[in-house]
C-alpha positions as CSV (number, residue, x, y, z in Angstrom):
1,X,136.7,51.9,79.1
2,X,140.3,52.3,78.0
3,X,141.6,52.4,74.4
4,X,144.9,51.8,72.9
5,X,148.1,53.1,74.6
6,X,150.2,55.6,72.6
7,X,152.7,52.9,71.8
8,X,150.0,50.5,70.6
9,X,148.4,53.2,68.5
10,X,151.8,54.0,67.0
11,X,152.6,50.4,66.3
12,X,149.2,49.8,64.6
13,X,149.7,52.9,62.4
14,X,153.2,51.7,61.4
15,X,151.9,48.2,60.6
16,X,149.0,49.5,58.6
17,X,151.2,52.0,56.8
18,X,153.5,49.2,55.7
19,X,150.5,47.2,54.5
20,X,148.8,49.9,52.4
21,X,151.9,51.8,51.3
22,X,150.4,55.1,52.5
23,X,150.6,57.2,55.6
24,X,147.9,56.1,58.1
25,X,146.6,57.9,61.1
26,X,144.5,56.3,63.9
27,X,141.1,57.6,64.8
28,X,140.0,55.5,67.8
29,X,136.5,55.2,69.2
30,X,136.1,53.2,72.3
31,X,132.8,51.6,72.9
32,X,131.3,49.6,75.8
33,X,132.4,46.3,74.2
34,X,135.7,47.5,72.9
35,X,137.6,44.4,73.8
36,X,135.1,42.3,71.7
37,X,135.6,43.9,68.4
38,X,137.9,45.8,66.1
39,X,137.0,47.5,62.8
40,X,139.8,49.1,60.8
41,X,139.0,51.3,57.8
42,X,141.7,52.3,55.4
43,X,140.3,54.3,52.5
44,X,137.6,52.1,51.0
45,X,139.1,48.9,52.6
46,X,137.6,47.6,55.9
47,X,138.9,44.9,58.2
48,X,136.2,43.8,60.5
49,X,137.1,41.4,63.3
50,X,133.9,41.9,65.3
51,X,132.2,39.0,66.9
52,X,129.1,39.8,64.8
53,X,131.0,39.5,61.5
54,X,132.6,36.2,62.7
55,X,129.2,34.8,63.7
56,X,127.7,35.8,60.3
57,X,130.6,34.1,58.5
58,X,130.2,31.0,60.6
59,X,126.5,30.9,59.9
60,X,127.1,31.3,56.1
61,X,129.7,28.5,56.2
62,X,127.2,26.2,58.0
63,X,124.6,26.9,55.4
64,X,127.0,25.8,52.7
65,X,127.8,22.5,54.4
66,X,124.1,21.7,55.2
């Protein structure tokens, strides 16, 4: 499996640095399903765009409606 290119990693670090106001470095781990998920940790903040978290959120929303 292939991870981010150098340019993608640099662009991501720049965007995150602008958002959090601190210098950010990228530590990338590429798993078997790397194209299906992304989890970004910045200090104690975590941005989780994994399929599992999206399905959990959908399930919770459906419980609230039902």
